[in-house]
TIPAKOL-896367 format. One record per atom (N, C-alpha, C): x, y, z; atom name. Coordinates in pm, whole numbers. Each point is the difference from the previous one (the first is absolute). Example, Ala and Ser with C-alpha at 12.3 -4.5 7.8 and 13.67 -1.06 7.14 Angstrom:
BEGIN
{node {1319,-569,780},N}
{node {-89,119,0},CA}
{node {90,120,0},C}
{node {-35,105,-72},N}
{node {82,119,6},CA}
{node {-77,109,73},C}
//
This chain:
BEGIN
{node {2173,5519,-1669},N}
{node {36,-87,110},CA}
{node {-103,-111,19},C}
{node {-114,39,48},N}
{node {-104,-98,26},CA}
{node {-109,9,-107},C}
{node {38,20,-119},N}
{node {-94,17,-108},CA}
{node {-65,-131,-42},C}
{node {-53,2,-116},N}
{node {-69,-117,-54},CA}
{node {86,-79,-96},C}
{node {129,-3,21},N}
{node {90,-74,-89},CA}
{node {-10,-149,32},C}
{node {-66,-71,-85},N}
{node {-14,-145,21},CA}
{node {67,-77,-113},C}
{node {107,57,-52},N}
{node {68,-63,-113},CA}
{node {66,-132,39},C}
{node {28,-17,128},N}
{node {62,-127,43},CA}
{node {-104,-107,34},C}
{node {-124,31,-12},N}
{node {-107,-94,31},CA}
{node {-29,-86,-122},C}
{node {-24,-127,25},N}
{node {-37,-90,-107},CA}
{node {-145,-41,20},C}
{node {-67,-13,-108},N}
{node {-140,-39,7},CA}
{node {-9,-147,-32},C}
{node {-49,-74,96},N}
{node {-13,-144,-19},CA}
{node {-132,-29,-68},C}
{node {7,-87,-94},N}
{node {-122,-42,-67},CA}
{node {-73,-103,84},C}
{node {-91,-67,-60},N}
{node {-74,-104,69},CA}
{node {95,-115,29},C}
{node {43,-16,126},N}
{node {102,-97,36},CA}
{node {-47,-144,-16},C}
{node {-117,-28,45},N}
{node {-53,-136,-12},CA}
{node {-150,8,-15},C}
{node {-53,-85,-82},N}
{node {-145,3,-15},CA}
{node {-66,-45,130},C}
{node {-109,65,33},N}
{node {-72,-39,120},CA}
{node {-65,-136,-20},C}
{node {11,-83,101},N}
{node {-59,-133,-8},CA}
{node {-131,2,75},C}
{node {-102,-41,-67},N}
{node {-132,-7,61},CA}
{node {-2,-123,90},C}
{node {-7,21,132},N}
{node {5,-111,95},CA}
{node {-115,-97,-18},C}
{node {-116,50,-32},N}
{node {-114,-90,-17},CA}
{node {19,-88,-124},C}
{node {63,55,-102},N}
{node {27,-79,-121},CA}
{node {104,-109,31},C}
{node {103,36,76},N}
{node {102,-98,38},CA}
{node {-60,-110,86},C}
{node {-87,36,90},N}
{node {-65,-98,87},CA}
{node {-88,-92,-83},C}
{node {-70,56,-97},N}
{node {-87,-81,-87},CA}
{node {84,-96,-84},C}
{node {115,49,-49},N}
{node {88,-88,-78},CA}
{node {53,-114,86},C}
{node {40,32,123},N}
{node {51,-104,90},CA}
{node {-110,-101,31},C}
{node {-118,47,28},N}
{node {-113,-89,29},CA}
{node {-24,-94,-119},C}
{node {-7,56,-118},N}
{node {-25,-81,-120},CA}
{node {111,-103,-19},C}
{node {125,43,15},N}
{node {115,-90,-16},CA}
{node {-5,-114,101},C}
{node {-23,33,126},N}
{node {0,-101,106},CA}
{node {-120,-94,-12},C}
{node {-110,51,-48},N}
{node {-118,-85,-20},CA}
{node {24,-95,-116},C}
{node {52,52,-110},N}
{node {24,-81,-119},CA}
{node {102,-111,24},C}
{node {104,28,76},N}
{node {103,-102,21},CA}
{node {-33,-95,116},C}
{node {-115,21,63},N}
{node {-46,-91,105},CA}
{node {51,31,140},C}
{node {78,105,15},N}
{node {56,31,131},CA}
{node {-105,38,103},C}
{node {-107,67,-42},N}
{node {-103,39,97},CA}
{node {-71,-123,55},C}
{node {-29,-95,-86},N}
{node {-64,-124,46},CA}
{node {95,-77,92},C}
{node {127,-3,-34},N}
{node {99,-69,84},CA}
{node {13,68,136},C}
{node {-4,133,-1},N}
{node {9,74,126},CA}
{node {-121,-31,89},C}
{node {-118,-5,-61},N}
{node {-120,-34,77},CA}
{node {9,-142,55},C}
{node {50,-92,-79},N}
{node {17,-138,48},CA}
{node {97,-4,117},C}
{node {108,78,-9},N}
{node {98,3,108},CA}
{node {-63,54,129},C}
{node {-77,107,-11},N}
{node {-67,55,117},CA}
{node {-98,-98,60},C}
{node {-73,-70,-86},N}
{node {-94,-102,47},CA}
{node {71,-116,68},C}
{node {115,-39,-55},N}
{node {77,-110,60},CA}
{node {48,36,140},C}
{node {46,123,17},N}
{node {46,43,133},CA}
{node {-115,7,99},C}
{node {-116,44,-47},N}
{node {-117,3,88},CA}
{node {-40,-141,40},C}
{node {10,-94,-93},N}
{node {-40,-138,33},CA}
{node {94,-61,103},C}
{node {128,41,-2},N}
{node {94,-49,102},CA}
{node {-47,47,138},C}
{node {-40,125,8},N}
{node {-46,56,129},CA}
{node {-131,-64,44},C}
{node {-88,-28,-95},N}
{node {-134,-49,33},CA}
{node {-10,-151,16},C}
{node {106,-72,-31},N}
{node {-4,-147,14},CA}
{node {-24,-39,145},C}
{node {-73,-107,18},N}
{node {-26,-48,137},CA}
{node {73,-129,31},C}
{node {80,-49,-94},N}
{node {79,-120,26},CA}
{node {148,33,-20},C}
{node {86,-75,64},N}
{node {143,25,-15},CA}
{node {39,135,57},C}
{node {92,67,-68},N}
{node {41,132,44},CA}
{node {-120,93,-8},C}
{node {-33,63,109},N}
{node {-113,90,-3},CA}
{node {7,102,111},C}
{node {-19,124,-37},N}
{node {-16,108,99},CA}
{node {-147,15,31},C}
{node {-81,-44,-94},N}
{node {-143,28,3},CA}
{node {-72,-79,109},C}
{node {49,-118,29},N}
{node {-67,-86,96},CA}
{node {-13,69,136},C}
{node {-120,5,52},N}
{node {-30,56,133},CA}
{node {35,147,16},C}
{node {10,74,-106},N}
{node {45,138,13},CA}
{node {-100,85,77},C}
{node {-128,-32,-8},N}
{node {-99,83,69},CA}
{node {11,-12,152},C}
{node {26,-122,49},N}
{node {8,-20,144},CA}
{node {140,25,55},C}
{node {99,-4,-85},N}
{node {138,2,44},CA}
{node {67,132,-45},C}
{node {30,86,96},N}
{node {61,130,-27},CA}
{node {132,-16,-76},C}
{node {82,-96,42},N}
{node {129,-22,-67},CA}
{node {-21,-49,-143},C}
{node {-97,-89,-22},N}
{node {-27,-49,-136},CA}
{node {-47,114,-90},C}
{node {-83,87,53},N}
{node {-46,116,-79},CA}
{node {119,86,-39},C}
{node {91,20,93},N}
{node {117,82,-30},CA}
{node {100,-69,-93},C}
{node {3,-132,3},N}
{node {80,-73,-100},CA}
{node {-61,21,-138},C}
{node {-133,2,-8},N}
{node {-68,25,-127},CA}
{node {31,140,-53},C}
{node {2,96,90},N}
{node {33,138,-39},CA}
{node {144,6,-48},C}
{node {90,-68,70},N}
{node {141,-4,-43},CA}
{node {11,-65,-138},C}
{node {-75,-109,-22},N}
{node {5,-65,-132},CA}
{node {-49,95,-109},C}
{node {-108,72,25},N}
{node {-53,94,-99},CA}
{node {104,108,-30},C}
{node {67,48,103},N}
{node {105,99,-20},CA}
{node {112,-57,-87},C}
{node {44,-121,33},N}
{node {109,-63,-75},CA}
{node {-40,-24,-145},C}
{node {-122,-48,-21},N}
{node {-48,-23,-137},CA}
{node {3,130,-80},C}
{node {-47,106,61},N}
{node {-2,130,-66},CA}
{node {142,45,-34},C}
{node {93,-17,93},N}
{node {138,40,-24},CA}
{node {66,-86,-108},C}
{node {-28,-129,0},N}
{node {56,-89,-102},CA}
{node {-53,37,-138},C}
{node {-127,27,-8},N}
{node {-60,44,-128},CA}
{node {69,128,-46},C}
{node {18,92,92},N}
{node {62,129,-33},CA}
{node {144,-18,-47},C}
{node {69,-98,53},N}
{node {141,-21,-32},CA}
{node {19,-79,-129},C}
{node {-84,-99,-25},N}
{node {29,-95,-107},CA}
{node {-84,11,-127},C}
{node {-104,80,0},N}
{node {-78,13,-123},CA}
{node {59,112,-86},C}
{node {-14,-12,-132},N}
{node {79,83,-91},CA}
{node {-34,149,-5},C}
{node {-121,41,31},N}
{node {-32,143,-8},CA}
{node {-120,32,88},C}
{node {-30,129,11},N}
{node {-106,43,91},CA}
{node {-136,-57,-38},C}
{node {-25,-21,-127},N}
{node {-130,-50,-43},CA}
{node {-19,-147,39},C}
{node {101,-83,-22},N}
{node {-11,-141,40},CA}
{node {-8,-11,152},C}
{node {74,86,70},N}
{node {-7,-2,147},CA}
{node {-140,37,46},C}
{node {-57,100,-63},N}
{node {-136,43,37},CA}
{node {-101,-112,-23},C}
{node {11,-70,-112},N}
{node {-93,-109,-30},CA}
{node {16,-115,99},C}
{node {124,-35,35},N}
{node {24,-108,96},CA}
{node {-52,37,138},C}
{node {30,121,45},N}
{node {-46,44,132},CA}
{node {-152,6,6},C}
{node {-61,49,-106},N}
{node {-147,7,-4},CA}
{node {-61,-139,12},C}
{node {55,-96,-73},N}
{node {-54,-136,7},CA}
{node {21,-58,139},C}
{node {117,21,57},N}
{node {30,-50,135},CA}
{node {-105,51,99},C}
{node {-21,131,3},N}
{node {-93,57,97},CA}
{node {-146,-29,-35},C}
{node {-33,-10,-129},N}
{node {-136,-39,-40},CA}
{node {-33,-140,50},C}
{node {97,-91,-14},N}
{node {-21,-137,48},CA}
{node {-24,-1,151},C}
{node {77,79,73},N}
{node {-20,7,145},CA}
{node {-136,60,34},C}
{node {-34,110,-69},N}
{node {-128,67,27},CA}
{node {-117,-93,-31},C}
{node {8,-77,-108},N}
{node {-109,-89,-40},CA}
{node {-9,-128,84},C}
{node {114,-53,43},N}
{node {2,-129,69},CA}
{node {16,10,151},C}
{node {48,111,47},N}
{node {19,19,145},CA}
{node {-14,148,32},C}
{node {-122,53,-12},N}
{node {-18,145,17},CA}
{node {46,53,136},C}
{node {-17,-77,105},N}
{node {43,48,132},CA}
{node {153,8,7},C}
{node {68,-95,-62},N}
{node {146,4,-5},CA}
{node {46,120,-83},C}
{node {-64,21,-112},N}
{node {32,115,-85},CA}
{node {-15,130,79},C}
{node {-109,12,73},N}
{node {-25,119,82},CA}
{node {109,16,105},C}
{node {36,-112,63},N}
{node {103,2,103},CA}
{node {133,48,-58},C}
{node {35,-50,-118},N}
{node {125,42,-65},CA}
{node {-8,148,-37},C}
{node {-113,41,-53},N}
{node {-17,138,-46},CA}
{node {11,101,113},C}
{node {-45,-37,119},N}
{node {-2,94,112},CA}
{node {120,-14,92},C}
{node {87,-95,-27},N}
{node {109,-28,91},CA}
{node {111,105,-5},C}
{node {41,44,117},N}
{node {115,90,9},CA}
{node {130,-78,-21},C}
{node {-6,-132,18},N}
{node {119,-83,-16},CA}
{node {58,15,-140},C}
{node {-86,3,-100},N}
{node {45,12,-138},CA}
{node {87,125,-17},C}
{node {-46,111,54},N}
{node {76,126,-8},CA}
{node {130,-11,78},C}
{node {-4,-67,112},N}
{node {121,-17,80},CA}
{node {103,-83,-77},C}
{node {-44,-104,-69},N}
{node {93,-81,-80},CA}
{node {62,84,-113},C}
{node {-80,88,-58},N}
{node {51,86,-108},CA}
{node {114,89,46},C}
{node {1,34,127},N}
{node {103,89,52},CA}
{node {134,-70,21},C}
{node {1,-133,-6},N}
{node {125,-74,14},CA}
{node {90,31,-119},C}
{node {128,9,27},N}
{node {97,32,-103},CA}
{node {6,-111,-105},C}
{node {18,38,-125},N}
{node {7,-96,-111},CA}
{node {145,-34,-30},C}
{node {28,-129,-20},N}
{node {135,-41,-39},CA}
{node {10,5,-152},C}
{node {118,-30,-52},N}
{node {24,8,-143},CA}
{node {-85,-92,-84},C}
{node {-42,-114,56},N}
{node {-80,-95,-79},CA}
{node {-150,17,22},C}
{node {-39,110,63},N}
{node {-142,29,18},CA}
{node {-58,-51,131},C}
{node {77,-77,74},N}
{node {-49,-52,128},CA}
{node {5,110,105},C}
{node {-82,-16,101},N}
{node {-7,99,108},CA}
{node {84,-46,118},C}
{node {65,94,64},N}
{node {83,-27,117},CA}
{node {-74,50,123},C}
{node {-9,-84,104},N}
{node {-65,42,125},CA}
{node {-144,-44,12},C}
{node {-44,-86,-89},N}
{node {-139,-48,3},CA}
{node {-30,-71,133},C}
{node {95,-77,50},N}
{node {-23,-74,124},CA}
{node {-32,90,118},C}
{node {71,111,10},N}
{node {-26,95,108},CA}
{node {-142,55,-10},C}
{node {-40,35,-121},N}
{node {-135,53,-21},CA}
{node {-103,-108,30},C}
{node {27,-122,-45},N}
{node {-92,-112,24},CA}
{node {-24,-19,150},C}
{node {107,1,79},N}
{node {-14,-14,145},CA}
{node {-81,116,59},C}
{node {24,120,-51},N}
{node {-75,117,46},CA}
{node {-148,-14,-32},C}
{node {-30,-44,-122},N}
{node {-138,-16,-44},CA}
{node {-72,-103,88},C}
{node {73,-104,41},N}
{node {-59,-103,86},CA}
{node {1,42,148},C}
{node {32,126,24},N}
{node {-5,60,134},CA}
{node {103,-58,97},C}
{node {112,-42,-57},N}
{node {111,-51,81},CA}
{node {131,60,-52},C}
{node {13,134,9},N}
{node {124,60,-51},CA}
{node {120,-55,77},C}
{node {110,-10,-67},N}
{node {126,-47,59},CA}
{node {-4,-147,38},C}
{node {-96,-76,-50},N}
{node {-3,-145,22},CA}
{node {84,-64,-110},C}
{node {120,-45,37},N}
{node {96,-52,-98},CA}
{node {-55,-120,-77},C}
{node {-76,-86,68},N}
{node {-55,-118,-68},CA}
{node {-102,42,-106},C}
{node {-86,97,33},N}
{node {-97,48,-99},CA}
{node {69,76,-113},C}
{node {106,71,30},N}
{node {75,68,-106},CA}
{node {57,-102,-97},C}
{node {58,-108,52},N}
{node {53,-107,-86},CA}
{node {-112,-63,-82},C}
{node {-115,-25,66},N}
{node {-114,-58,-71},CA}
{node {-44,91,-114},C}
{node {-7,129,26},N}
{node {-38,96,-103},CA}
{node {97,-1,-117},C}
{node {130,-4,30},N}
{node {101,-4,-107},CA}
{node {-12,-129,-81},C}
{node {-18,-112,70},N}
{node {-13,-129,-69},CA}
{node {-127,-6,-85},C}
{node {-110,52,53},N}
{node {-124,4,-78},CA}
{node {18,88,-123},C}
{node {62,115,19},N}
{node {23,91,-111},CA}
{node {81,-70,-109},C}
{node {110,-63,39},N}
{node {85,-71,-98},CA}
{node {-77,-111,-69},C}
{node {-75,-77,79},N}
{node {-78,-110,-56},CA}
{node {-106,51,-97},C}
{node {-74,103,39},N}
{node {-103,57,-86},CA}
{node {63,59,-127},C}
{node {112,68,17},N}
{node {67,62,-115},CA}
{node {42,-108,-100},C}
{node {59,-107,51},N}
{node {44,-109,-87},CA}
{node {-117,-67,-70},C}
{node {-111,-17,69},N}
{node {-119,-58,-61},CA}
{node {-51,90,-113},C}
{node {-7,128,27},N}
{node {-48,95,-101},CA}
{node {93,2,-121},C}
{node {130,4,25},N}
{node {97,4,-109},CA}
{node {-10,-128,-83},C}
{node {-16,-112,68},N}
{node {-14,-128,-72},CA}
{node {-117,6,-98},C}
{node {-112,54,43},N}
{node {-117,11,-88},CA}
{node {24,100,-113},C}
{node {61,114,33},N}
{node {19,104,-100},CA}
{node {107,-37,-103},C}
{node {99,-75,40},N}
{node {105,-40,-96},CA}
{node {-51,-99,-104},C}
{node {-107,-67,30},N}
{node {-59,-94,-97},CA}
{node {-68,72,-116},C}
{node {-34,126,23},N}
{node {-71,77,-102},CA}
{node {101,50,-102},C}
{node {-25,-30,-126},N}
{node {90,45,-105},CA}
{node {-65,116,-75},C}
{node {39,120,36},N}
{node {-55,118,-64},CA}
{node {69,23,-134},C}
{node {-78,42,-98},N}
{node {55,35,-130},CA}
{node {70,134,7},C}
{node {93,21,-89},N}
{node {73,128,-2},CA}
{node {-82,110,-63},C}
//
């Protein structure tokens, strides 16, 4: 009855060779470095940081230390840049290189702003917003108004949504110019 009859059992052989993750990562790194994608990713991250750090024309950076709202616009821009990089760069390695350059530029050129972004709860609050099909976040305006300590302020919610859209479009414009190799 409950004996050791295992005649209906099949023994599966080695189904798939194990892939050494470190070897795959090394191959990807070598490939992306050789085809220039890592350098392009770093340039893209640097370009986005320079948009944030500019003091003429469009700028979140201007007066950010004295102006609470300007500081929070800078944090929103950093969030948007990070999300755009995550959405539009071809793989995790190029995204990592772009994000590293973006934050290195901030840390080197505006350490207090970098610190402010790093410690901000706003960034985490933006992450909690629902993502739409094209990678954009829904509800950013509500969070923006909350961060500025005026929850339910319809004008600030609209401002937050408009800033988000504007920042997203600026980031996408810069990232679409980058031609990554296959």
